[in-house]
Backbone bond lengths (Angstrom), bond angles and torsions (degrees), N, CA, C in turn:
res aa  C-N    CA-C-N  psi(-1)  N-CA   C-N-CA  omega(-1)  CA-C   N-CA-C  phi
1 M - - - 1.456 - - 1.530 109.28 -
2 I 1.312 115.97 139.10 1.457 120.70 179.17 1.526 109.89 -81.35
3 A 1.331 116.49 162.53 1.462 121.45 179.69 1.520 110.28 -62.89
4 A 1.324 115.39 154.94 1.469 120.35 179.06 1.524 109.78 -60.70
5 P 1.326 117.02 133.30 1.463 120.63 -179.05 1.523 111.34 -81.07
6 R 1.296 115.72 164.61 1.469 120.70 175.89 1.528 110.51 -72.31
7 V 1.343 116.91 -39.46 1.465 121.67 -175.64 1.524 110.14 -126.45
8 S 1.316 115.31 131.60 1.466 121.70 169.79 1.519 107.67 -102.12
9 V 1.323 115.79 117.83 1.459 121.72 177.41 1.518 107.54 -96.79
10 I 1.320 116.56 129.97 1.459 121.60 -178.37 1.523 108.75 -118.92
11 I 1.321 115.31 123.40 1.460 121.93 171.64 1.513 107.10 -116.33
12 I 1.328 116.59 117.80 1.460 120.38 171.94 1.528 106.49 -98.23
13 F 1.317 116.06 149.25 1.460 117.44 -178.44 1.516 111.87 -152.07
14 L 1.321 114.10 149.15 1.459 124.08 173.17 1.523 106.19 -143.23
15 N 1.315 115.52 108.48 1.466 121.71 177.03 1.531 112.56 54.97
16 E 1.325 115.28 56.29 1.470 122.21 179.43 1.525 111.81 -117.97
17 A 1.320 118.05 33.75 1.464 121.18 -176.53 1.524 112.36 -57.59
18 R 1.315 118.21 -31.65 1.472 120.71 -178.93 1.520 112.67 -63.26
19 F 1.341 117.30 -30.14 1.456 121.17 -170.23 1.527 114.99 -119.96
20 L 1.305 118.02 -20.19 1.463 121.78 -169.69 1.528 112.99 -57.77
21 G 1.309 118.02 -42.18 1.464 120.66 -179.48 1.522 112.32 -59.33
22 E 1.320 116.80 -40.94 1.469 120.63 178.68 1.529 111.23 -67.12
23 A 1.321 116.94 -38.71 1.469 120.25 178.03 1.521 110.02 -62.45
24 I 1.323 116.75 -45.50 1.466 121.35 178.87 1.531 110.12 -61.14
25 E 1.311 117.11 -45.47 1.465 120.86 -179.33 1.519 111.77 -63.25
26 S 1.337 117.93 -32.27 1.462 119.59 179.07 1.525 111.52 -69.11
27 V 1.330 117.68 -26.63 1.465 120.83 174.13 1.530 108.84 -75.04
28 R 1.306 116.62 -45.27 1.466 120.38 178.77 1.531 112.19 -59.34
29 A 1.322 117.32 -28.63 1.467 122.21 -176.52 1.530 113.55 -86.72
30 Q 1.314 118.23 5.38 1.460 120.53 -178.92 1.527 111.64 -64.83
31 S 1.323 115.76 138.97 1.471 120.05 175.26 1.527 110.74 -70.60
32 F 1.312 117.37 -28.29 1.467 123.36 174.00 1.523 106.42 -83.42
33 S 1.309 117.34 121.54 1.469 119.84 -169.81 1.524 115.34 -104.94
34 D 1.319 119.05 -1.25 1.465 120.79 -175.72 1.538 110.47 -92.50
35 W 1.319 115.65 70.12 1.460 121.72 -177.17 1.528 110.58 -137.64
36 E 1.322 113.64 161.59 1.460 122.21 165.85 1.520 105.98 -125.96
37 L 1.306 116.67 155.80 1.459 121.67 179.30 1.515 108.88 -123.21
38 I 1.319 115.16 125.99 1.461 121.41 179.06 1.524 107.48 -114.16
39 L 1.318 115.57 118.61 1.460 122.92 -178.82 1.523 108.22 -102.81
40 V 1.322 117.03 115.16 1.464 121.29 -175.34 1.524 109.34 -110.52
41 D 1.317 115.57 113.00 1.459 123.86 -179.06 1.526 108.91 -85.51
42 D 1.323 116.28 122.98 1.465 121.21 -179.57 1.529 111.37 -100.37
43 G 1.327 116.06 36.49 1.461 120.41 174.84 1.517 113.89 95.02
44 S 1.302 117.92 33.47 1.468 122.16 -176.95 1.528 112.43 -62.59
45 S 1.337 113.96 150.24 1.466 120.13 177.96 1.528 111.92 -132.49
46 D 1.335 118.02 14.86 1.465 121.02 -172.80 1.515 114.81 -115.18
47 G 1.286 119.69 11.39 1.461 121.19 -176.97 1.514 113.32 103.93
48 S 1.325 117.18 -8.47 1.467 120.90 177.69 1.519 111.42 -59.36
49 S 1.314 116.27 -40.33 1.466 120.45 -178.36 1.521 110.88 -59.15
50 E 1.338 116.65 -43.26 1.455 120.81 -178.93 1.533 110.91 -66.09
51 I 1.333 117.48 -38.61 1.463 121.24 177.57 1.524 109.97 -61.94
52 A 1.326 116.42 -46.13 1.466 121.11 -178.53 1.522 111.37 -67.30
53 R 1.317 117.61 -42.45 1.466 120.14 178.51 1.527 111.06 -62.65
54 A 1.322 116.95 -39.81 1.467 120.81 179.54 1.523 111.38 -65.61
55 A 1.319 117.29 -32.43 1.470 121.39 179.73 1.522 112.33 -77.46
56 S 1.314 116.44 -24.26 1.464 121.39 -175.32 1.523 111.78 -71.25
57 D 1.336 114.61 136.39 1.459 119.54 173.04 1.530 110.97 -113.01
58 G 1.337 116.83 3.58 1.452 121.68 177.31 1.514 115.06 83.27
59 E 1.330 117.46 -10.74 1.463 120.37 179.35 1.515 111.11 -127.15
60 R 1.310 117.28 -71.30 1.467 119.65 -177.66 1.524 111.55 -75.58
61 I 1.304 116.84 -36.86 1.465 122.47 176.39 1.519 106.68 -119.93
62 R 1.327 115.20 118.02 1.464 119.72 -175.37 1.524 111.38 -122.19
63 Y 1.311 114.98 143.03 1.468 123.60 177.83 1.521 108.82 -103.60
64 L 1.325 116.33 132.14 1.465 122.16 175.31 1.526 108.81 -129.71
65 E 1.308 115.47 151.39 1.456 120.63 171.06 1.519 108.17 -145.02
66 H 1.314 115.44 159.59 1.456 120.05 177.69 1.531 109.17 -74.28
67 P 1.330 116.96 154.22 1.464 119.45 178.50 1.528 110.99 -52.28
68 G 1.318 115.34 134.99 1.454 120.77 180.00 1.524 113.41 71.28
69 H 1.336 117.17 15.66 1.470 122.62 -178.19 1.540 110.66 55.89
70 A 1.329 115.00 35.81 1.459 121.20 -175.80 1.522 112.28 -74.70
71 N 1.313 115.15 156.71 1.462 122.94 171.19 1.523 106.36 -94.00
72 R 1.337 116.60 111.49 1.462 121.73 -177.27 1.522 112.60 -110.79
73 G 1.319 118.19 -6.99 1.454 121.25 178.37 1.517 113.08 99.67
74 M 1.341 113.97 166.69 1.460 120.65 -175.31 1.523 113.13 -62.85
75 S 1.311 117.80 -44.36 1.465 120.09 -176.95 1.525 111.46 -64.18
76 A 1.330 116.49 -46.59 1.469 119.82 179.24 1.530 110.65 -63.24
77 S 1.324 116.60 -35.74 1.465 120.22 179.76 1.521 110.82 -69.48
78 R 1.319 117.22 -44.91 1.469 119.46 176.74 1.520 110.69 -61.67
79 N 1.315 116.79 -42.62 1.464 120.01 178.96 1.526 111.73 -62.18
80 A 1.322 117.65 -37.34 1.468 120.73 176.97 1.532 109.90 -63.75
81 G 1.331 116.15 -41.62 1.460 120.22 177.54 1.515 112.08 -63.70
82 I 1.323 116.59 -43.51 1.465 121.11 178.18 1.524 110.23 -61.39
83 A 1.322 116.94 -44.27 1.465 121.10 -178.95 1.532 111.44 -61.72
84 A 1.323 116.99 -31.70 1.469 120.81 -178.91 1.527 112.97 -87.79
85 S 1.322 117.07 -10.77 1.462 120.07 -174.26 1.530 111.59 -74.06
86 R 1.337 114.78 152.92 1.458 121.32 179.19 1.519 111.96 -123.50
87 G 1.324 117.67 -1.86 1.452 121.63 -174.21 1.512 114.34 -78.85
88 E 1.319 114.58 162.09 1.459 121.97 174.21 1.524 110.26 -69.37
89 F 1.333 115.80 -37.94 1.459 122.59 179.50 1.520 109.55 -119.44
90 I 1.345 115.95 154.73 1.455 122.35 177.11 1.521 107.71 -119.53
91 A 1.330 115.68 135.41 1.462 121.89 176.46 1.526 107.92 -129.44
92 F 1.316 116.05 135.18 1.462 121.27 178.05 1.519 109.55 -103.81
93 L 1.317 116.14 137.02 1.458 122.67 174.28 1.519 107.28 -128.31
94 D 1.332 116.30 125.87 1.460 119.60 176.20 1.528 109.13 -68.25
95 A 1.315 116.43 146.11 1.461 121.73 -176.17 1.524 112.62 -67.13
96 D 1.321 118.27 -17.91 1.463 121.14 179.64 1.526 111.77 -107.01
97 D 1.333 116.26 25.65 1.452 121.88 -178.82 1.528 108.93 -130.69
98 I 1.315 116.68 168.26 1.466 121.40 174.81 1.516 109.17 -135.17
99 W 1.315 115.67 158.25 1.463 122.26 175.43 1.514 109.53 -106.09
100 M 1.319 115.67 146.72 1.458 121.46 169.76 1.537 106.88 -72.81
101 P 1.327 118.02 152.87 1.470 121.08 -172.76 1.529 115.96 -59.62
102 E 1.317 119.04 -24.19 1.457 121.55 -178.18 1.530 113.79 -95.65
103 K 1.304 118.13 2.03 1.474 122.11 -173.22 1.528 112.95 -53.99
104 L 1.318 117.59 -54.78 1.461 119.74 -177.58 1.535 111.37 -67.19
105 A 1.313 117.87 -41.21 1.471 120.50 179.89 1.516 110.42 -58.44
106 E 1.318 116.89 -44.51 1.464 120.50 -178.86 1.521 111.81 -67.51
107 Q 1.328 117.40 -42.02 1.466 119.15 -177.81 1.519 112.41 -73.40
108 V 1.318 118.46 -38.58 1.459 120.21 178.24 1.522 110.08 -64.83
109 A 1.323 117.32 -37.09 1.469 120.70 178.65 1.530 111.91 -62.06
110 L 1.316 116.40 -31.87 1.472 119.83 178.85 1.511 110.09 -72.10
């Protein structure tokens, strides 16, 4: 297991296959490198699950889903991500959004 990161980034998603890969790549492209990414599947049926599983390495980028691949809603999904996080800080990124490369560096500095 790797050391606890400074920032835990949580992306929850439900049927976001069109955008999820870009969101993940925007986290990978951060100039601030002390992060983990937690991908929480809220019961997707459109290929999002496969994108997230392919991105997961089991340590720095982790895939989670609710028991039975159930749809439990945004709050339950965020809470699952928070429960799995190990970082000092938590940052949420919507699955259909991207971050500029300096986003985490600027916010952690504040």
